KEDO-199039 format. One line per field, with one value per residue (C-alpha): y, z, x. Coordinates in steps of 0.05 Angstrom, whole numbers. Layout:
// residues N
c2	Y|...
c3	Z|...
c1	X|...
// end
This chain:
// residues 873
c2	-425|-406|-338|-323|-344|-299|-240|-253|-256|-190|-156|-182|-154|-86|-88|-103|-45|3|-22|-7|63|72|51|102|156|137|141|212|232|205|246|308|289|281|350|379|346|373|443|441|413|471|518|491|498|570|584|557|598|658|646|645|709|744|722|786|827|788|828|892|869|880|822|819|813|756|717|725|698|640|618|620|577|524|522|511|454|422|423|392|335|321|318|269|216|154|167|125|53|54|34|50|-20|-75|-112|-179|-242|-263|-289|-236|-249|-194|-224|-298|-355|-411|-385|-323|-352|-332|-262|-254|-274|-227|-169|-184|-188|-135|-177|-194|-244|-278|-296|-326|-368|-391|-413|-450|-487|-507|-532|-572|-604|-617|-627|-645|-598|-535|-563|-585|-517|-483|-526|-514|-438|-441|-471|-426|-357|-313|-280|-206|-165|-97|-43|13|-29|-3|67|125|174|230|194|175|248|268|215|234|302|302|230|250|306|273|199|161|150|77|57|58|-9|-39|-69|-136|-140|-157|-206|-237|-243|-276|-325|-340|-346|-373|-398|-438|-480|-497|-516|-556|-596|-607|-633|-677|-707|-718|-750|-798|-815|-826|-868|-909|-920|-938|-989|-1018|-1024|-1054|-1093|-1067|-1077|-1117|-1084|-1085|-1051|-998|-982|-981|-935|-890|-885|-871|-816|-784|-791|-763|-704|-694|-696|-649|-600|-601|-590|-527|-499|-455|-415|-425|-432|-419|-467|-519|-514|-531|-592|-617|-611|-649|-703|-711|-717|-771|-810|-807|-835|-892|-913|-913|-954|-1003|-1020|-1010|-1043|-1091|-1110|-1105|-1073|-1087|-1036|-1016|-1004|-965|-917|-912|-889|-839|-813|-804|-767|-723|-708|-692|-647|-611|-601|-580|-530|-499|-499|-467|-422|-432|-454|-485|-546|-556|-545|-590|-640|-647|-620|-643|-713|-715|-731|-797|-842|-815|-817|-888|-916|-982|-977|-1026|-984|-988|-932|-942|-936|-873|-838|-859|-831|-765|-762|-768|-708|-667|-682|-656|-592|-588|-592|-536|-494|-493|-461|-422|-380|-408|-401|-419|-487|-498|-476|-522|-582|-567|-564|-626|-668|-653|-657|-727|-747|-721|-758|-823|-810|-812|-887|-898|-964|-966|-1040|-1036|-967|-944|-947|-926|-866|-840|-850|-812|-760|-744|-747|-697|-651|-652|-640|-579|-552|-556|-529|-469|-455|-459|-408|-360|-370|-369|-310|-270|-251|-219|-254|-240|-267|-324|-349|-351|-387|-439|-453|-456|-500|-549|-554|-561|-610|-654|-648|-656|-717|-747|-738|-771|-830|-841|-831|-889|-936|-975|-960|-893|-866|-867|-827|-766|-723|-747|-733|-662|-651|-679|-625|-573|-602|-600|-527|-512|-541|-500|-436|-446|-457|-393|-352|-373|-367|-307|-339|-299|-239|-239|-253|-323|-336|-309|-353|-418|-400|-388|-457|-485|-451|-472|-546|-545|-512|-564|-625|-635|-629|-672|-727|-720|-725|-652|-606|-597|-562|-506|-497|-499|-444|-401|-407|-393|-332|-304|-316|-284|-225|-214|-217|-171|-118|-118|-132|-89|-144|-127|-193|-233|-191|-198|-273|-278|-252|-312|-358|-323|-336|-409|-417|-388|-433|-492|-481|-470|-537|-570|-542|-570|-639|-656|-634|-671|-741|-762|-826|-856|-925|-899|-878|-850|-800|-765|-696|-671|-597|-550|-609|-634|-624|-587|-533|-529|-518|-461|-429|-433|-403|-347|-336|-331|-281|-243|-235|-213|-162|-135|-122|-93|-43|-24|43|29|-22|7|-36|-47|-33|38|64|22|53|10|-56|-31|-15|-84|-118|-74|-91|-166|-185|-164|-191|-260|-257|-238|-288|-345|-326|-325|-388|-430|-429|-429|-494|-526|-508|-534|-598|-612|-605|-643|-702|-701|-699|-758|-797|-786|-829|-880|-935|-950|-1003|-998|-1065|-1107|-1048|-1073|-1011|-980|-904|-866|-809|-757|-706|-643|-601|-613|-578|-521|-514|-513|-455|-413|-424|-404|-340|-328|-338|-290|-237|-246|-244|-179|-148|-166|-141|-75|-66|-83|-34|28|13|-13|-12|52|37|74|25|-32|8|14|-60|-80|-38|-71|-139|-119|-99|-163|-206|-168|-179|-254|-260|-224|-263|-332|-334|-317|-367|-423|-404|-410|-479|-500|-475|-514|-577|-570|-561|-618|-667|-709|-774|-750|-823|-825|-753|-707|-641|-597|-527|-502|-502|-440|-414|-410|-350|-307|-327|-304|-238|-224|-232|-189|-133|-136|-125|-67|-35|-43|-7|48|57|65|120|155|155|183|128|132|191|196|209|142|167|164|97|70|95|59|-5|-1|10|-40|-93|-77|-81|-145|-180|-157|-183|-249|-252|-238|-295|-340|-331|-334|-399|-427|-405|-442|-377|-391|-341|-286|-264|-229|-185|-175|-156|-100|-71|-78|-41|14|23|25|76|120|111|134|195|215|202|242|302|298|291|337|283|288|222|184|215|200|128|122|147|97|41|62|61|-10|-30|-2|-37|-102|-88|-77|-128|-185|-180|-169|-234|-275|-246|-257|-200|-190|-189|-140|-95|-95|-80|-24|9|3|32|87|108|107|151|201|203|215|270|302|300|335|389|400|405|437|500|455|420|485|515|453|461|535|523
c3	-558|-516|-548|-539|-466|-455|-486|-442|-380|-399|-410|-343|-309|-341|-319|-248|-250|-274|-220|-167|-195|-193|-120|-105|-140|-102|-38|-53|-71|-4|32|-2|17|89|91|59|112|167|139|132|202|230|188|218|287|273|248|312|354|313|323|398|397|356|396|435|372|342|382|353|280|236|224|150|164|214|163|110|155|178|107|90|150|132|61|86|133|76|30|83|95|21|17|75|38|16|-49|-111|-100|-28|0|64|64|107|77|43|52|-16|-48|-65|-137|-136|-81|-91|-92|-107|-101|-58|2|54|25|25|98|116|81|114|185|174|193|158|102|119|188|156|108|165|206|146|135|209|208|146|172|244|245|172|169|140|69|72|98|43|-11|18|20|-50|-75|-33|-34|-96|-125|-113|-174|-166|-205|-206|-208|-274|-274|-266|-210|-261|-300|-237|-216|-283|-279|-210|-182|-108|-109|-76|-33|35|20|81|77|78|122|90|60|99|71|96|32|-9|43|46|-30|-29|25|-3|-76|-73|-5|19|-43|-43|30|17|-40|1|59|11|-18|52|73|15|33|107|87|42|96|147|100|87|160|182|119|116|41|-10|-47|-114|-84|-52|-119|-156|-103|-107|-183|-178|-128|-173|-236|-201|-175|-244|-279|-228|-238|-314|-310|-268|-314|-355|-296|-242|-276|-216|-172|-227|-235|-161|-167|-230|-198|-136|-180|-216|-150|-127|-192|-179|-109|-131|-189|-147|-92|-141|-168|-108|-53|-85|-151|-185|-248|-281|-280|-353|-347|-282|-313|-376|-332|-296|-363|-384|-320|-329|-400|-378|-323|-372|-421|-365|-336|-404|-421|-355|-357|-283|-244|-189|-232|-246|-173|-142|-199|-213|-157|-105|-133|-101|-36|-63|-47|24|44|20|28|64|66|10|-19|-92|-113|-188|-186|-143|-188|-251|-222|-206|-276|-306|-264|-283|-357|-350|-321|-379|-428|-392|-398|-473|-466|-402|-362|-293|-255|-186|-214|-236|-168|-131|-174|-168|-92|-84|-132|-102|-31|-44|-79|-21|29|-9|-20|55|51|-14|-22|-77|-94|-100|-127|-167|-237|-214|-177|-236|-287|-249|-226|-298|-318|-265|-281|-356|-344|-300|-344|-407|-370|-346|-416|-445|-395|-411|-486|-503|-458|-476|-403|-370|-313|-240|-178|-170|-241|-229|-163|-196|-252|-204|-155|-209|-238|-172|-142|-203|-200|-124|-118|-181|-153|-88|-125|-170|-115|-74|-134|-153|-227|-220|-177|-238|-279|-235|-281|-342|-305|-290|-362|-384|-343|-379|-447|-431|-413|-473|-521|-490|-492|-565|-582|-545|-576|-648|-649|-603|-563|-499|-467|-459|-384|-397|-444|-393|-339|-380|-409|-338|-317|-375|-350|-278|-294|-341|-286|-234|-281|-271|-195|-189|-229|-185|-123|-104|-62|-116|-73|-55|-127|-151|-104|-114|-190|-191|-146|-190|-253|-226|-198|-266|-303|-252|-254|-327|-359|-307|-284|-210|-191|-212|-168|-109|-118|-119|-47|-12|-57|-33|39|24|-13|46|96|50|45|120|128|81|121|187|159|106|143|207|179|179|215|209|194|133|81|34|87|85|53|14|31|-25|-74|-58|-85|-23|-32|-106|-84|-40|-97|-143|-89|-81|-156|-157|-100|-130|-193|-153|-114|-179|-207|-141|-140|-214|-217|-287|-259|-207|-155|-154|-79|-88|-62|1|31|94|57|3|55|87|19|-1|65|67|-2|8|80|55|1|50|102|52|23|93|119|56|70|146|147|101|152|210|172|158|231|256|212|239|310|296|264|327|371|413|460|513|567|626|657|672|665|651|615|570|565|502|481|426|404|432|395|332|360|385|316|287|332|319|243|242|280|232|172|202|211|140|112|145|127|54|53|82|30|-26|0|5|-61|-105|-75|-33|2|67|92|80|115|179|177|160|215|265|240|246|319|333|301|342|406|392|379|444|487|456|408|458|507|455|437|510|512|451|486|549|508|474|540|575|516|541|499|456|438|400|378|349|385|351|356|311|374|392|322|304|351|306|245|282|301|227|212|273|249|180|213|255|191|158|216|212|138|151|202|159|95|129|108|175|187|262|294|307|322|398|397|349|395|454|412|388|455|491|438|442|518|517|466|499|566|533|500|566|600|540|544|620|616|565|612|669|708|727|785|757|706|762|774|700|685|738|711|639|653|690|632|582|624|624|548|540|583|542|478|503|521|455|411|456|467|534|528|523|588|623|598|623|692|694|674|729|778|758|765|836|855|828|867|935|931|892|882|955|976|921|914|957|989|931|880|922|928|853|837|888|869|795|800|847|797|741|782|795|721|705|756|727|657|681|716|658|606|648|604|543|574|598|528|500|550|536|462
c1	-647|-587|-580|-655|-651|-591|-628|-688|-644|-611|-680|-705|-643|-655|-728|-708|-659|-714|-761|-708|-701|-777|-776|-722|-763|-826|-787|-764|-836|-860|-808|-835|-906|-885|-856|-919|-963|-919|-923|-999|-1007|-966|-1009|-1074|-1044|-1025|-1096|-1127|-1081|-1097|-1172|-1164|-1125|-1178|-1240|-1237|-1237|-1296|-1347|-1320|-1328|-1388|-1436|-1420|-1346|-1359|-1401|-1346|-1291|-1335|-1348|-1273|-1257|-1309|-1282|-1211|-1233|-1273|-1212|-1168|-1217|-1220|-1144|-1141|-1181|-1143|-1104|-1103|-1085|-1107|-1174|-1210|-1239|-1205|-1146|-1159|-1116|-1087|-1024|-972|-950|-897|-853|-866|-815|-865|-936|-931|-968|-915|-908|-984|-989|-932|-967|-1034|-1007|-953|-892|-827|-836|-770|-798|-861|-819|-774|-835|-863|-797|-794|-866|-851|-787|-805|-880|-895|-954|-923|-921|-994|-1017|-978|-1011|-1080|-1071|-1042|-1109|-1155|-1124|-1132|-1070|-1061|-1042|-1011|-1049|-999|-936|-909|-943|-897|-911|-918|-972|-1009|-1010|-1040|-1094|-1117|-1101|-1087|-1064|-999|-1028|-1029|-1017|-994|-919|-899|-840|-772|-749|-693|-629|-655|-698|-637|-613|-682|-682|-614|-634|-703|-684|-613|-590|-650|-657|-583|-585|-647|-616|-553|-595|-633|-569|-541|-606|-603|-531|-548|-607|-563|-512|-566|-597|-528|-511|-578|-593|-664|-673|-636|-577|-613|-674|-630|-598|-665|-695|-635|-640|-715|-702|-650|-693|-754|-716|-687|-754|-785|-727|-733|-808|-797|-744|-791|-818|-766|-699|-655|-694|-694|-618|-608|-654|-620|-551|-574|-604|-537|-500|-549|-538|-463|-474|-517|-473|-411|-443|-474|-406|-360|-402|-450|-417|-484|-456|-388|-332|-338|-413|-404|-355|-397|-455|-410|-386|-459|-475|-415|-434|-505|-479|-435|-493|-540|-490|-479|-553|-574|-512|-503|-442|-484|-498|-425|-405|-457|-461|-387|-344|-395|-387|-318|-352|-379|-319|-314|-387|-397|-326|-316|-240|-230|-173|-194|-147|-151|-227|-224|-173|-210|-273|-237|-208|-277|-300|-239|-249|-320|-292|-242|-300|-336|-273|-282|-351|-354|-306|-320|-255|-284|-302|-230|-203|-250|-232|-158|-161|-204|-162|-94|-120|-147|-83|-41|-84|-74|1|13|-2|36|72|126|117|41|27|87|57|-12|14|55|-1|-54|-4|12|-61|-83|-25|-42|-117|-106|-50|-94|-154|-114|-87|-157|-182|-126|-121|-195|-211|-149|-145|-84|-49|-61|-28|-78|-64|11|3|-41|9|67|29|7|78|114|63|72|148|154|109|139|208|188|157|218|269|240|242|304|299|264|320|365|315|309|350|311|246|269|289|222|187|229|211|136|139|184|133|78|120|137|64|44|100|90|15|13|-43|-36|-3|72|68|43|100|150|123|124|193|217|194|235|298|286|278|338|379|364|368|443|446|384|417|478|433|444|402|350|298|345|367|294|272|334|332|257|266|321|280|216|255|288|222|189|243|265|197|159|112|101|67|128|174|127|124|200|206|173|214|277|258|242|308|346|312|324|399|403|367|417|475|448|433|485|547|529|522|595|615|685|656|619|670|617|594|662|659|719|729|706|700|630|560|538|589|570|497|520|558|498|455|505|505|429|427|485|445|384|426|456|386|363|421|411|375|350|300|254|222|147|149|172|106|113|175|178|173|220|274|266|275|334|368|350|375|448|447|425|478|534|513|510|577|608|575|588|663|655|617|669|723|681|665|739|760|698|717|789|762|716|774|817|772|811|789|843|839|887|904|842|795|725|700|753|761|745|791|792|843|813|863|823|762|807|839|769|749|811|809|736|755|813|767|716|770|793|722|702|769|763|692|716|770|722|671|714|750|694|625|628|562|549|497|545|600|559|542|612|643|596|618|691|682|644|699|752|712|704|779|798|748|746|804|859|829|831|903|922|890|931|994|978|963|1031|1067|1031|1037|978|969|1027|1042|976|968|1021|1024|1075|1100|1044|1001|1040|1055|981|973|1017|978|916|951|961|887|872|918|884|817|843|871|803|769|821|808|734|749|801|761|699|650|615|569|582|650|683|754|750|714|767|822|790|783|855|888|843|861|936|936|895|940|1006|980|963|1030|1065|1027|1043|1118|1120|1081|1130|1186|1150|1140|1069|1067|1111|1059|1020|1080|1092|1020|1019|1084|1060|995|1032|1081|1023|987|1050|1053|981|992|1053|1015|956|1000|1037|974|933|881|847|810|876|901|836|839|910|892|834|882|930|873|854|927|931|867|896|961|928|872|904|979|997|965|998|1068|1128|1167|1216|1160|1120|1180|1192|1119|1112|1177|1162|1092|1116|1169|1117|1070|1126|1142|1069|1065|1128|1099|1036|1076|1123|1069|1015|1015|1008|949|916|923|889|833|825|825
// end
């Protein structure tokens, strides 16, 4: 029966297609007729004009000629009047009111009225529905007209225009041209044949639900009567739908699906609210309804039954819930529905049904999980979590294996979502349980084993395309990878996303599966934000009272997580730089450039910050350990003190590490990598590190020096000579960075000329550091005021050095820079030094700077030809 019905449906579809083609052909014929009428009308007009113009000549013609022309004119008019008679299929008699059988939904009453009055049939149907719902008369009028009006049959419905022309010549001569059919016909057909009945059945189901709730709240009828009436309503609707199946299959399918949903409602309320039927019998009835819905959906070959009858049944617990919290009943009920969908998957390929069930199930589970209590729901939560995961996993595999369908992005997202929802919620459930917390690693490994079994089954039997095997095998590797850190209470989320991103990127590039590569990019972003979240939370939880919160530098699980993250992104960057594996984004140049830039940037930032945060954590812990509470005399509130040198050492060691990192990156680039884009980025980082050292680093070094000289709280905190010696360690890192910048300039890695800018950076840094060093040693020598004198002389001497160097190297920018430096020195001398120096110091400064200016002037006069030759050249 099913095969015959399918063939009938196919033939009807072909017939409908042919009719549409006939309508198009008729429309073109009518266009031709319209043009013919217009031409003949213009011809008649021309004839009349011609007659007027020839009236004057009529008197000159012979009588016989006049009679001949008159007869020809009468014959032409007679022919035109014959052609203007109604063509075949049209009548000059008035239209009759009848039912239109060609455009009917039920009996054709509305379409007949629309044709008689010449209005849109959709408007007539809308008025009929309004009269039925609001005034309860529309339905009665419809039935009355159904009985009274005869049915109109179209005579020339299936006759071709060619045959009609042969049967009756002149049928198309001047037939009145009907108006063009609008696109609203298809919309009207969709609304009338599909949308209205679905809305109607939904309103009916909601009405039954509202009525049930109202009767419950107001106790209008006894519980048993309510249930019996509900069953009678559902059975009546079901019988009526089955009776209409032969003639109105689509309409019947909607009624049957609504009846099934009502039966679900009534059964659930009979058990959950009134305890009229036992639990076993209630679920037996639900199983019967589910089986019937499955059979009906397959028999009708329509998803609407499955959607309304099965997925729509998810609304039952919420529309009739009294807040009793019977979770086991709810989840068992959901499992029955999902098993029905699983059975349908064996027969029909209805993916929207699977998606709807997937979304409803996990949404309901998530909603309940927000109120989860470990002591009450531990076993129940795990059982149904595993059951839902298994049902959707098997359903998905059935869809893909039976249909032999290739993967798309939606399929991959569904598999990943199902697996990770199961793992994530399962992890949360086990981690809150005393015993389950010890089984997290085993639980992770169990996930890997499940996917491994599926992948072996797919591979050996060759049940699907290779992409499915790659995906399931990738899940095996991911869960195995994170099993150990999960058991050790590591940052499993970060490792999960980083490992999954690396795996999908590898599959996408090497196996040329573009969707996998595209899915790896959002996972990279998630992994990066996850590790950043770990850094901000894990490393800030130390308290001296909690020994377990102490983090051993470099020997902790957090640093291991960072290293594994770096390894994953290093692997991704290696594949991205490999020219043998082209990116799937090659056609999207803008996005491809962003990806090619972002991957190495994330890798470098993570590599830098993983060690940086270890340094910061070490000094932060020392600073927290240095806390002291000191009471002086009878002081009521004691003072709290910390060794601030620890925070200063933290700052300077972070700056030193930053200088070392950018320097090593520079040497690696121009010796191994030789990447121009990295060179530009690296040079910018070098300059930034140098600027931070000059501005912040030298200031922190001066604070360490002052702390050593003052020896505040030295009886509690040791402040040794390393407070001063650390500055020379920092100078070594600084020199290394300057050399790295010089190598970039010398080797020509940068496209634009950086020599002048490097010279400015070098001399500014040297002058800045020498000035700081001068202040440092004068402060140690307790010459707190003499450094003003020394700075002016130092700047003057350095300006003289730059002028000499500029003349020798023939570099004009050095000489201009020296003159500018001398100008700044003179401004400092007249506006600052004079007011703060004594007479002897003023004398020394003025004499020294005067001598320096004379020397500079002498050099310019002596080498003026050298300078002019340089300018001319």
